[in-house]
N, C-alpha and C positions, 0 to 999 in steps of 0.2 A: 576566336579569330587569332591567327598568328601575327604578332607585331613584328614588322620587318624594318621599320624606319624609326629612328630616334625622334621623340617629340621636340619640336622647336621651342615650345613654351616651357617644357620641363628643363631644357638647357639653360633657360634664364630664370628658373625657379618660379614660373608664373602659371603653370598648368593647374587649372581648377578642377579637372575631371578625375584626377586620382586614378584608382583602379579601373574606372570606366573608360579611360582614354584609349583610343584605338591605336595609339602610337607607343613605342617602346620608352620606358622610363629607366634607362641605364645607359651609361656612356660606352658606346661601341663604335670605334672609328669606321668599321666596315659597313655600318648601318646608318651613318649620318645622312641627314637630308641634303638635297642638292642646294648649292649656293645660289641665291637669287641672281647673282651677277655672272654666274657661269665662268667661262674661261676669261672674262673681262675683269674678274675680281682683282683688286689691288691691295686687299687686306693681308698684311703679313701674318702668317700662322692662322689663317682662317680655318675654323674647325669643320666647315662644311665640305661636302664632296664637290669637285669641279670636273666637268666633262667638256670635251672639245665641242665647239659649236656645231660642227658637221655631224656629230654623233647624236644630237638631240632630235627628237621626233618633231615633225612639222606641226605647227599650231593650226588646227582646223578653223578656228574662229578668224584668224588673220587671213587665211586663204579664202574665206568667205567675205572678207571685206573689213572686219574690225575686231580687234582684241582689246578688252578693257584693261588688260595688264600691261600693255605697251612694252617698253624695253625690259620690264621686270618679269615678263612671262617666262615660265620654265620651259616653254616649247620654242622651237625655232621659227622665226618670221621670215618667210621667203617672198621676196618681191618678184612679181611676175610681170612680164611685158604683156600688153593687151593681146598681141599676136599669139602668145603662148596659151591663152585661154580657149577652151573648146567653143566652137560655134562663133567666135568673134569675127573671123574673116568672112563668114557667110552673111553677116549683117543682122541676123536675128537668132535668138535663142529659143529652142522649142520648149524649154522648161519655164519660161516666163518668171513670175514671182517666186516659183518654187526652186529656182536655180541656186546652187550652193556657191556660186561665184559672184563677186561684185560686178555690176554693170555700170 
Protein backbone atom coordinates (compact mmCIF):
# COMPACT_ATOMS: atom_id res chain seq x y z
CA UNK A 1 0.00 0.00 0.00
CA UNK A 2 1.29 3.43 -0.95
CA UNK A 3 1.78 5.67 2.07
CA UNK A 4 0.63 9.17 1.18
CA UNK A 5 0.29 10.95 4.55
CA UNK A 6 2.89 11.42 7.30
CA UNK A 7 2.08 9.53 10.53
CA UNK A 8 0.91 11.88 13.31
CA UNK A 9 2.33 9.57 15.96
CA UNK A 10 5.70 9.23 14.19
CA UNK A 11 6.00 13.03 14.21
CA UNK A 12 5.95 12.87 18.03
CA UNK A 13 8.15 9.74 18.10
CA UNK A 14 5.21 7.73 19.48
CA UNK A 15 4.29 5.35 16.65
CA UNK A 16 4.32 1.75 17.87
CA UNK A 17 3.56 0.15 14.49
CA UNK A 18 6.96 0.58 12.87
CA UNK A 19 7.10 -0.86 9.33
CA UNK A 20 3.50 -2.11 9.69
CA UNK A 21 2.19 1.46 9.99
CA UNK A 22 -0.10 2.49 7.14
CA UNK A 23 1.27 6.04 7.26
CA UNK A 24 4.53 7.55 6.05
CA UNK A 25 7.49 7.64 8.45
CA UNK A 26 9.48 10.47 6.90
CA UNK A 27 9.17 14.22 7.15
CA UNK A 28 7.62 15.52 3.93
CA UNK A 29 5.86 18.90 4.02
CA UNK A 30 3.75 18.06 0.97
CA UNK A 31 2.38 14.95 2.71
CA UNK A 32 1.67 16.31 6.17
CA UNK A 33 -1.69 15.40 7.72
CA UNK A 34 -4.39 18.05 8.01
CA UNK A 35 -4.35 20.27 11.08
CA UNK A 36 -7.25 19.43 13.40
CA UNK A 37 -8.00 23.14 13.74
CA UNK A 38 -8.06 23.80 9.99
CA UNK A 39 -7.99 27.45 8.98
CA UNK A 40 -8.79 28.41 12.62
CA UNK A 41 -5.32 27.27 13.76
CA UNK A 42 -3.47 29.90 15.81
CA UNK A 43 -0.23 27.92 16.28
CA UNK A 44 2.74 29.78 14.84
CA UNK A 45 4.77 27.51 12.52
CA UNK A 46 2.23 24.67 12.77
CA UNK A 47 3.72 21.77 10.75
CA UNK A 48 0.34 20.45 9.62
CA UNK A 49 -1.50 21.34 6.41
CA UNK A 50 -4.23 23.96 6.59
CA UNK A 51 -7.09 24.17 4.14
CA UNK A 52 -9.81 26.73 3.76
CA UNK A 53 -13.05 25.81 5.56
CA UNK A 54 -15.04 26.09 2.32
CA UNK A 55 -12.78 23.52 0.61
CA UNK A 56 -13.37 20.77 3.20
CA UNK A 57 -15.84 17.99 2.45
CA UNK A 58 -19.12 18.03 4.35
CA UNK A 59 -19.41 15.72 7.37
CA UNK A 60 -22.07 13.09 6.67
CA UNK A 61 -22.52 12.36 10.37
CA UNK A 62 -23.23 16.00 11.23
CA UNK A 63 -25.67 16.27 8.33
CA UNK A 64 -27.49 13.23 9.77
CA UNK A 65 -27.76 14.86 13.18
CA UNK A 66 -24.62 14.22 15.25
CA UNK A 67 -20.83 14.04 14.89
CA UNK A 68 -18.79 12.69 17.81
CA UNK A 69 -15.78 14.80 16.79
CA UNK A 70 -17.57 18.13 17.26
CA UNK A 71 -15.45 21.20 16.39
CA UNK A 72 -12.36 19.01 15.91
CA UNK A 73 -13.89 17.07 13.02
CA UNK A 74 -11.77 17.11 9.88
CA UNK A 75 -14.94 17.57 7.81
CA UNK A 76 -17.10 20.68 7.49
CA UNK A 77 -20.21 20.99 9.67
CA UNK A 78 -22.97 22.70 7.72
CA UNK A 79 -25.94 24.02 9.69
CA UNK A 80 -29.19 23.66 7.81
CA UNK A 81 -32.50 25.35 8.33
CA UNK A 82 -35.36 22.90 8.73
CA UNK A 83 -36.95 24.27 5.56
CA UNK A 84 -33.82 23.20 3.63
CA UNK A 85 -34.32 19.55 4.56
CA UNK A 86 -36.15 17.35 2.07
CA UNK A 87 -39.76 16.49 2.93
CA UNK A 88 -39.85 18.87 5.93
CA UNK A 89 -42.42 21.21 4.45
CA UNK A 90 -44.77 18.33 3.63
CA UNK A 91 -44.93 17.42 7.31
CA UNK A 92 -43.90 13.80 6.94
CA UNK A 93 -40.87 11.93 5.72
CA UNK A 94 -41.40 8.80 3.60
CA UNK A 95 -38.12 7.33 4.89
CA UNK A 96 -39.14 7.23 8.56
CA UNK A 97 -36.39 5.86 10.84
CA UNK A 98 -34.27 5.09 7.78
CA UNK A 99 -33.93 8.78 6.88
CA UNK A 100 -30.39 10.16 6.83
CA UNK A 101 -31.49 13.55 8.19
CA UNK A 102 -32.25 14.50 11.80
CA UNK A 103 -35.94 15.10 12.54
